[in-house]
Residue frames relative to the residue before (quaternion, step in Angstrom):
aa qw qx qy qz dx dy dz
X 1.0000 0.0000 0.0000 0.0000 0.00 0.00 0.00
X 0.6606 0.5202 -0.2690 0.4697 3.46 1.05 -1.02
X 0.6381 0.4978 -0.3387 0.4799 3.62 0.92 -0.88
X 0.6362 0.5451 -0.3283 0.4364 3.62 0.89 -0.86
X 0.6729 0.5120 -0.2707 0.4602 3.59 1.00 -0.97
X 0.6910 0.4873 -0.2763 0.4568 3.42 0.96 -0.82
X 0.6378 0.5117 -0.3267 0.4740 3.56 1.17 -0.71
X 0.6547 0.4979 -0.3236 0.4676 3.65 0.95 -0.73
X 0.6015 0.5604 -0.2992 0.4844 3.61 1.10 -0.84
X 0.6294 0.5175 -0.2951 0.4989 3.65 0.97 -1.09
X 0.6342 0.5576 -0.3145 0.4336 3.59 0.92 -1.05
X 0.6976 0.4769 -0.2488 0.4733 3.54 0.76 -1.14
X 0.6603 0.4999 -0.3145 0.4639 3.63 0.85 -0.82
X 0.6028 0.5443 -0.3293 0.4816 3.63 1.01 -0.82
X 0.6835 0.5060 -0.2751 0.4485 3.58 0.80 -0.94
X 0.6673 0.4808 -0.3030 0.4813 3.47 1.02 -0.93
X 0.6645 0.4566 -0.3528 0.4749 3.70 0.92 -0.93
X 0.6271 0.5173 -0.3779 0.4430 3.83 0.82 -0.67
X 0.6664 0.5451 -0.3415 0.3770 3.59 0.93 -0.78
X 0.5500 0.6488 -0.3725 0.3713 3.56 1.24 -0.68
X 0.7320 0.3719 -0.2716 0.5021 3.73 0.62 -0.83
X 0.5886 0.5282 -0.3944 0.4679 3.59 1.13 -0.33
X 0.6633 0.4649 -0.3361 0.4805 3.66 0.88 -0.70
X 0.5935 0.5783 -0.3570 0.4311 3.56 1.17 -0.62
X 0.6594 0.5066 -0.2579 0.4919 3.66 1.15 -0.75
X 0.7454 0.4289 -0.2493 0.4453 3.40 1.02 -0.82
X 0.7647 0.3725 -0.1510 0.5036 3.53 1.10 -0.89
X 0.4752 -0.5998 0.4815 0.4272 3.72 1.20 -0.70
X 0.6373 -0.5733 0.3673 0.3609 3.56 -1.11 0.75
X 0.6625 0.5365 -0.3324 0.4034 3.74 1.00 -0.66
X 0.7700 0.3715 -0.1747 0.4884 3.57 1.10 -0.52
X 0.6931 0.3939 -0.2695 0.5402 3.67 1.25 0.53
X 0.6437 -0.5362 0.3796 0.3925 3.54 -1.19 0.41
X 0.5005 -0.6804 0.4569 0.2790 3.63 -1.04 0.69
X 0.7395 -0.4417 0.3431 0.3746 3.46 -1.48 0.00
X 0.6155 0.5466 -0.3877 0.4149 3.59 1.00 -0.53
X 0.6204 0.5267 -0.3325 0.4767 3.60 1.10 -0.66
X 0.6531 0.4606 -0.3450 0.4922 3.66 0.95 -0.64
X 0.6139 0.5323 -0.3607 0.4580 3.61 0.84 -0.65
X 0.6658 0.5224 -0.3066 0.4355 3.55 0.91 -1.01
X 0.7227 0.4257 -0.2410 0.4883 3.52 0.76 -1.14
X 0.6093 0.4874 -0.3853 0.4927 3.68 0.89 -0.64
X 0.6521 0.5112 -0.3686 0.4214 3.85 0.68 -0.78
X 0.6631 0.4936 -0.3173 0.4647 3.53 1.01 -0.93
X 0.6594 0.4789 -0.3525 0.4600 3.54 0.87 -0.80
X 0.6429 0.5285 -0.3360 0.4409 3.67 0.96 -0.66
X 0.6426 0.5093 -0.3225 0.4729 3.56 1.06 -0.66
X 0.6504 0.4761 -0.3017 0.5092 3.58 0.98 -0.73
X 0.6110 0.5276 -0.3494 0.4757 3.70 0.97 -0.55
X 0.6670 0.4413 -0.3084 0.5151 3.52 0.89 -0.91
X 0.6036 0.5476 -0.3766 0.4403 3.74 0.91 -0.41
X 0.5883 0.5514 -0.3168 0.4994 3.56 1.17 -0.97
X 0.7031 0.4844 -0.2863 0.4349 3.58 0.64 -1.15
X 0.6340 0.5461 -0.3121 0.4499 3.61 1.04 -0.79
X 0.6762 0.4994 -0.2635 0.4733 3.52 0.92 -1.18
X 0.6594 0.5252 -0.3252 0.4284 3.51 0.97 -0.90
X 0.6728 0.4956 -0.2885 0.4674 3.54 1.04 -0.77
X 0.5934 0.5188 -0.3810 0.4833 3.51 1.08 -0.51
X 0.7208 0.4371 -0.3123 0.4381 3.62 0.70 -0.88
X 0.6706 0.4977 -0.2993 0.4615 3.66 1.25 -0.34
X 0.4438 -0.7081 0.4288 0.3431 3.40 1.36 -0.28
X 0.7884 -0.0931 -0.0036 0.6080 3.59 1.22 0.68
X 0.6022 -0.5599 0.4450 0.3546 3.42 -1.44 0.26
X 0.0520 -0.7743 0.6301 0.0267 3.56 -0.98 1.01
X 0.2060 -0.7782 0.5862 0.0917 3.54 -1.09 0.60
X 0.1743 0.7440 -0.6154 0.1931 3.58 0.50 1.05
X 0.8140 -0.3698 0.1211 0.4312 3.56 -1.29 0.26
X 0.7506 0.4122 -0.2289 0.4628 3.52 0.68 -1.25
X 0.6541 0.4915 -0.3397 0.4639 3.62 1.04 -0.72
X 0.6446 0.4819 -0.3505 0.4789 3.58 0.99 -0.47
X 0.5905 0.5363 -0.3794 0.4687 3.70 1.14 -0.56
X 0.6608 0.5266 -0.3214 0.4274 3.49 0.94 -0.92
X 0.6563 0.4828 -0.3079 0.4913 3.62 1.08 -0.89
X 0.6400 0.4863 -0.3480 0.4825 3.71 0.92 -0.61
X 0.6139 0.5115 -0.3642 0.4783 3.73 1.05 -0.58
X 0.6287 0.5701 -0.3241 0.4181 3.47 0.96 -0.82
X 0.7157 0.4337 -0.2202 0.5013 3.51 0.84 -1.33
X 0.6158 0.5301 -0.3945 0.4291 3.64 0.90 -0.53
X 0.6478 0.5020 -0.3135 0.4797 3.49 0.98 -0.80
X 0.6235 0.5122 -0.3390 0.4836 3.60 1.00 -0.80
X 0.6665 0.4942 -0.3325 0.4483 3.59 0.63 -0.82
X 0.5769 0.5821 -0.3433 0.4588 3.59 1.07 -0.79
X 0.7348 0.4617 -0.2124 0.4492 3.43 0.62 -1.27
X 0.6473 0.5145 -0.3124 0.4677 3.50 1.03 -0.90
X 0.6859 0.4418 -0.2946 0.4976 3.73 0.88 -0.78
X 0.6788 0.4853 -0.3427 0.4317 3.61 0.98 -0.56
X 0.5050 0.6481 -0.4759 0.3139 3.67 1.10 -0.12
X 0.8417 0.0822 -0.0696 0.5291 3.60 0.85 -0.64
X 0.6842 0.3961 -0.2829 0.5430 3.51 1.22 0.21
X 0.5520 -0.6218 0.4369 0.3431 3.73 -1.21 0.47
X 0.3192 0.7860 -0.4847 0.2130 3.62 0.61 1.07
X 0.4339 0.7558 -0.4418 0.2130 3.52 1.35 0.05
X 0.5164 0.6145 -0.4305 0.4129 3.70 1.18 -0.30
X 0.5418 0.5919 -0.4341 0.4095 3.61 1.03 -0.55
X 0.6195 0.5799 -0.3661 0.3820 3.72 0.92 -0.73
X 0.5394 0.5913 -0.4628 0.3812 3.66 1.02 -0.22
X 0.7425 0.3989 -0.2054 0.4974 3.56 1.24 -0.53
X 0.7408 0.4325 -0.2455 0.4516 3.48 0.78 -1.15
X 0.6463 0.5485 -0.3419 0.4055 3.71 0.94 -0.72
X 0.6709 0.4778 -0.2991 0.4817 3.59 0.93 -0.83
X 0.6465 0.5152 -0.3173 0.4647 3.50 1.15 -0.80
X 0.5728 0.5739 -0.3449 0.4728 3.63 1.14 -0.52
X 0.6728 0.5117 -0.2702 0.4609 3.48 1.03 -1.04
X 0.6373 0.4931 -0.3046 0.5079 3.53 1.03 -0.76
X 0.6731 0.5330 -0.2981 0.4171 3.56 0.93 -0.79
X 0.6164 0.5395 -0.3213 0.4752 3.57 1.10 -0.88
X 0.6530 0.4684 -0.3355 0.4916 3.73 0.96 -0.81
X 0.6520 0.5476 -0.3270 0.4100 3.56 0.80 -1.09
X 0.7080 0.4666 -0.2935 0.4415 3.57 0.90 -0.97
X 0.6747 0.4930 -0.3107 0.4530 3.57 1.12 -0.52
X 0.7516 0.4450 -0.1820 0.4517 3.48 1.01 -1.11
X 0.7803 0.3680 -0.1483 0.4834 3.61 1.13 -0.75
X 0.7034 0.5044 -0.2074 0.4559 3.35 1.17 -0.90
X 0.2621 0.7270 -0.6158 0.1534 3.63 -0.95 0.79
X 0.5322 -0.6856 0.3837 0.3153 3.55 -0.92 1.04
X 0.5078 -0.6541 0.4556 0.3266 3.63 -1.11 0.73
X 0.6548 -0.5146 0.3649 0.4163 3.49 -1.09 0.58
X 0.7818 0.3163 -0.1821 0.5055 3.58 -0.85 0.67
X 0.5389 0.6642 -0.4086 0.3185 3.61 1.09 -0.31
X 0.2547 -0.7976 0.5350 0.1129 3.56 -0.94 0.75
X 0.5483 -0.5880 0.4693 0.3652 3.57 -1.22 0.64
X 0.5912 -0.6057 0.4171 0.3311 3.54 -1.20 0.75
X 0.4577 -0.6579 0.5138 0.3061 3.66 -1.07 0.63
X 0.6780 -0.5632 0.2508 0.4004 3.64 -0.96 0.61
X 0.6541 0.5227 -0.2795 0.4699 3.46 1.13 -0.89
X 0.6673 0.4860 -0.2885 0.4851 3.58 1.00 -0.66
X 0.6400 0.4956 -0.3542 0.4682 3.49 1.10 -0.67
X 0.5458 0.5802 -0.4061 0.4479 3.66 1.08 -0.50
X 0.6916 0.4916 -0.2656 0.4577 3.52 0.92 -1.06
X 0.6632 0.4983 -0.3168 0.4598 3.54 0.91 -0.87
X 0.6659 0.5221 -0.2884 0.4482 3.58 0.78 -0.98
X 0.6476 0.4863 -0.3173 0.4934 3.66 1.02 -0.88
X 0.6423 0.4973 -0.3401 0.4738 3.59 1.02 -0.89
X 0.6563 0.5014 -0.3410 0.4489 3.66 0.78 -0.73
X 0.6631 0.4798 -0.3312 0.4695 3.66 0.90 -0.70
X 0.6189 0.5313 -0.3493 0.4612 3.68 1.11 -0.67
X 0.6513 0.5422 -0.2960 0.4407 3.51 1.00 -1.03
X 0.6818 0.5214 -0.2679 0.4377 3.47 0.95 -1.09
X 0.6658 0.5013 -0.2941 0.4679 3.47 0.94 -0.91
X 0.7094 0.4472 -0.2635 0.4767 3.58 0.75 -0.88
X 0.5766 0.5211 -0.3933 0.4912 3.60 1.21 -0.47
X 0.6760 0.4454 -0.3508 0.4707 3.69 0.70 -0.69
X 0.6362 0.4866 -0.3607 0.4779 3.71 1.00 -0.64
X 0.5994 0.5258 -0.4065 0.4461 3.72 0.94 -0.50
X 0.6803 0.5069 -0.2831 0.4473 3.54 0.91 -1.01
X 0.6128 0.5200 -0.3306 0.4947 3.56 1.17 -0.73
X 0.6642 0.5138 -0.3179 0.4402 3.59 0.99 -0.68
X 0.6153 0.5155 -0.3488 0.4837 3.52 1.14 -0.44
X 0.6113 0.5056 -0.3379 0.5065 3.56 1.08 -0.73
X 0.6921 0.4685 -0.3127 0.4514 3.65 0.77 -0.76
X 0.6026 0.5133 -0.3855 0.4741 3.60 1.10 -0.48
X 0.6495 0.5457 -0.2987 0.4371 3.57 0.92 -0.85
X 0.6267 0.5053 -0.3093 0.5062 3.52 1.10 -0.94
X 0.7075 0.4615 -0.3188 0.4298 3.67 0.72 -0.98
X 0.5898 0.5841 -0.3631 0.4232 3.59 1.11 -0.80
X 0.6938 0.4925 -0.2556 0.4591 3.56 0.84 -1.23
X 0.6582 0.5077 -0.3050 0.4647 3.58 0.97 -0.68
X 0.6417 0.5004 -0.3400 0.4714 3.57 1.03 -0.85
X 0.7254 0.4721 -0.2188 0.4506 3.58 1.03 -0.80
X 0.4324 -0.7304 0.4023 0.3430 3.47 1.50 -0.07
X 0.5148 0.5967 -0.4629 0.4058 3.42 0.89 0.84
X 0.0916 0.8595 -0.5002 0.0513 3.69 0.63 1.07
X 0.4682 0.6846 -0.4430 0.3403 3.62 1.17 0.33
X 0.7282 0.4652 -0.3149 0.3925 3.50 -1.26 -0.32
X 0.8386 -0.2014 0.0856 0.4988 3.55 -0.88 -0.68
X 0.5252 0.6361 -0.4251 0.3726 3.66 1.18 -0.28
X 0.6570 0.5579 -0.3231 0.3908 3.50 0.93 -0.88
X 0.6900 0.4837 -0.2448 0.4796 3.58 1.32 -0.44
X 0.5925 0.5567 -0.3670 0.4521 3.48 1.36 -0.17
X 0.6227 -0.5262 0.4166 0.4021 3.55 -1.27 0.45
X 0.6633 -0.4455 0.3845 0.4623 3.57 -1.28 -0.03
X 0.6354 -0.5549 0.3616 0.3970 3.37 -1.28 0.43
X 0.5558 0.6136 -0.3566 0.4328 3.57 1.27 -0.74
X 0.7035 0.4570 -0.2736 0.4705 3.50 0.81 -1.13
X 0.6161 0.5383 -0.3569 0.4508 3.76 1.00 -0.64
X 0.7022 0.5013 -0.2640 0.4311 3.41 0.99 -0.94
X 0.5991 0.5692 -0.2950 0.4797 3.41 1.30 -0.71
X 0.6715 0.4544 -0.2913 0.5076 3.65 0.96 -0.80
X 0.5714 0.5799 -0.3961 0.4246 3.59 0.97 -0.60
X 0.7504 0.4367 -0.2187 0.4454 3.47 0.72 -1.15
X 0.5731 0.5130 -0.4162 0.4849 3.66 1.26 -0.23
X 0.5959 0.5835 -0.3209 0.4488 3.49 1.08 -0.71
X 0.7134 0.4605 -0.2346 0.4733 3.38 0.81 -1.22
X 0.6264 0.4843 -0.3776 0.4802 3.71 0.88 -0.75
X 0.6464 0.5113 -0.3364 0.4556 3.69 0.67 -0.77
X 0.6851 0.4774 -0.2735 0.4774 3.56 0.84 -1.03
X 0.6315 0.5335 -0.3281 0.4571 3.62 0.96 -0.71
X 0.6171 0.5374 -0.3017 0.4893 3.66 1.02 -0.91
X 0.6945 0.4433 -0.2831 0.4910 3.56 0.88 -0.94
X 0.6279 0.5101 -0.3557 0.4680 3.65 0.83 -0.77
X 0.6380 0.4941 -0.3573 0.4703 3.70 0.90 -0.77
X 0.6585 0.4811 -0.3362 0.4711 3.68 0.91 -0.83
X 0.5835 0.5765 -0.3724 0.4342 3.65 1.08 -0.67
X 0.7294 0.4347 -0.2614 0.4590 3.53 0.71 -1.12
X 0.6383 0.5022 -0.3584 0.4604 3.68 0.98 -0.51
X 0.6664 0.4480 -0.3345 0.4933 3.61 0.83 -0.83
X 0.5816 0.5580 -0.4094 0.4276 3.64 1.02 -0.61
X 0.6874 0.4633 -0.2736 0.4878 3.74 0.78 -1.06
X 0.7178 0.4707 -0.2919 0.4218 3.61 1.01 -0.63
X 0.8106 0.3170 -0.1405 0.4719 3.53 1.02 -0.84
X 0.6314 0.4685 -0.3398 0.5161 3.63 1.28 -0.34
X 0.5856 -0.6154 0.4191 0.3206 3.51 -1.15 0.85
X 0.7983 -0.1004 0.0896 0.5870 3.65 0.85 -0.96
X 0.3196 -0.7662 0.5365 0.1516 3.54 -0.35 1.39
X 0.7612 0.4050 -0.1946 0.4676 3.65 1.26 -0.53
X 0.3242 0.7677 -0.4671 0.2955 3.38 1.38 0.54
X 0.7220 -0.4942 0.2246 0.4290 3.56 -1.09 0.73
X 0.7283 0.4184 -0.2285 0.4922 3.59 0.85 -1.08
X 0.7162 0.4655 -0.2690 0.4449 3.70 1.11 -0.33
X 0.5758 0.6764 -0.3745 0.2658 3.57 1.24 -0.89
X 0.6581 0.5040 -0.3465 0.4391 3.70 0.86 -0.68
X 0.6465 0.4769 -0.3224 0.5007 3.57 1.04 -0.76
X 0.6963 0.4459 -0.3662 0.4268 3.68 0.73 -0.56
X 0.5990 0.5719 -0.3275 0.4548 3.61 1.14 -0.74
X 0.7235 0.4177 -0.2835 0.4709 3.56 0.81 -0.97
X 0.5982 0.5548 -0.3681 0.4460 3.60 1.08 -0.51
X 0.6543 0.5020 -0.2909 0.4850 3.53 1.15 -0.81
X 0.6219 0.5353 -0.3201 0.4736 3.50 1.12 -0.64
X 0.6402 0.4906 -0.3002 0.5093 3.52 1.02 -0.75
X 0.6517 0.5198 -0.3031 0.4619 3.65 0.87 -0.75
X 0.6506 0.4845 -0.3156 0.4923 3.56 1.09 -0.75
X 0.6403 0.5183 -0.3292 0.4616 3.72 1.02 -0.79
X 0.6886 0.4607 -0.3152 0.4628 3.61 0.81 -0.92
X 0.6473 0.5317 -0.3537 0.4162 3.59 1.12 -0.76
X 0.5908 0.5765 -0.3399 0.4507 3.55 1.15 -0.86
X 0.7021 0.4993 -0.2793 0.4240 3.49 0.86 -1.17
X 0.6522 0.4720 -0.3271 0.4948 3.52 0.94 -0.82
X 0.6293 0.4971 -0.3734 0.4663 3.75 0.80 -0.68
X 0.6607 0.5228 -0.3111 0.4397 3.63 0.94 -0.95
X 0.6062 0.5629 -0.3334 0.4523 3.53 1.07 -0.78
X 0.6701 0.5223 -0.2223 0.4782 3.53 0.98 -1.33
X 0.8106 0.3359 -0.1627 0.4512 3.58 0.54 -1.20
X 0.8124 0.2446 -0.1042 0.5189 3.68 0.90 -0.84
X 0.4707 -0.7043 0.4365 0.3031 3.56 1.14 -0.15
X 0.2071 0.8156 -0.5255 0.1257 3.54 1.07 0.60
X 0.0036 0.7996 -0.5952 0.0804 3.53 -0.97 0.88
X 0.7637 0.4301 -0.2382 0.4184 3.60 -1.30 -0.52
X 0.8686 -0.1403 0.1397 0.4543 3.36 -1.17 -0.94
X 0.5339 0.5846 -0.3879 0.4720 3.62 1.23 -0.37
X 0.6631 0.4988 -0.2846 0.4801 3.49 0.90 -0.97
X 0.6573 0.5390 -0.3129 0.4237 3.54 0.91 -0.99
X 0.6963 0.5190 -0.2709 0.4153 3.50 0.92 -1.08
X 0.6644 0.4928 -0.2869 0.4831 3.55 1.05 -0.85
X 0.6161 0.5316 -0.3731 0.4457 3.53 1.04 -0.75
X 0.6859 0.4995 -0.2986 0.4369 3.53 0.73 -1.17
X 0.6371 0.5174 -0.3243 0.4703 3.61 0.83 -0.97
X 0.6656 0.4729 -0.3373 0.4687 3.67 0.67 -0.83
X 0.6607 0.5251 -0.2860 0.4538 3.59 0.84 -0.85
X 0.6470 0.4925 -0.3220 0.4850 3.59 0.89 -0.75
X 0.6874 0.4536 -0.3257 0.4644 3.57 0.88 -0.74
X 0.5828 0.5638 -0.3235 0.4877 3.56 1.20 -0.43
X 0.6633 0.5127 -0.2759 0.4701 3.55 0.96 -0.99
X 0.7197 0.4481 -0.2879 0.4454 3.42 0.85 -0.80
X 0.5739 0.5627 -0.3836 0.4548 3.47 1.30 -0.64
X 0.7385 0.4139 -0.2350 0.4776 3.71 0.75 -0.97
X 0.8551 0.2258 -0.0939 0.4571 3.49 0.05 -1.37
X 0.5737 0.5631 -0.3998 0.4404 3.59 1.11 -0.30
X 0.7143 0.4291 -0.2820 0.4756 3.50 0.93 -0.84
X 0.5891 0.5640 -0.3373 0.4702 3.61 1.11 -0.61
X 0.6781 0.4909 -0.3326 0.4343 3.53 0.97 -0.93
X 0.6672 0.5041 -0.3028 0.4572 3.64 1.06 -0.88
X 0.7469 0.4299 -0.2608 0.4350 3.57 0.75 -0.98
X 0.7621 0.3990 -0.2166 0.4616 3.63 0.93 -0.77
X 0.7510 0.3788 -0.2002 0.5025 3.56 0.91 -0.90
X 0.7699 0.3740 -0.2129 0.4712 3.61 0.84 -0.79
X 0.7509 0.3769 -0.1446 0.5226 3.52 1.10 -1.01
X 0.2902 -0.7868 0.4939 0.2296 3.45 1.22 -0.62
X 0.5181 0.6005 -0.4572 0.4024 3.46 1.01 0.91
X 0.4868 -0.6765 0.4808 0.2723 3.49 -1.20 0.63
């Protein structure tokens, strides 16, 4: 009962926090609450979400990362990354998407997720790999959403429609700088995820792992090329957006695509 109450409270706070930047875009900064309130509500929602995850793990006898539990953790980490980047950067508009998604994820993890009979808690080394993977996925998911926002902004400016939400966004240069900060952090975490996978998992190319490993390596290569292209050739704009989204799609298929097929369709752990 307590876990359910915390989950629904977290959901409501996430929605309230995500509504603040949305109101800012609709009404203008002078007629809507500011970023500090969004950060405060988001941090409280995040704390309650973490409490739900902890209580759920206690009830289950350990941490499990089946499809909906993993989605809940990704939602939590995406919200955390949004708040982290918003502390000193103009990233609060991402909260319009990431915070409600985190709210939906905390409810989905609680209401739809449950460990399968005979499932075991993760060993410590594998847990390091899983947490690093979730951090990488969450950071690059926020980067992909930011890239979509950047693409919309650039398109509006190119077609000379600078009004609406575009006038309240930071400059293109600031948006691109923030995107590559996210990508750099996500790439470092993804590298750590792959290294810990090869270190702690028995066989990264086993039959039930090979598709995940190959797609993760494809994503790593795509993000590496993008970062090298930025450093060496100054890639930006639509080029950066396309490579970011392409890399994230490969990563999404690697993690959630494989989990969806194995756990929800084939009912395998």
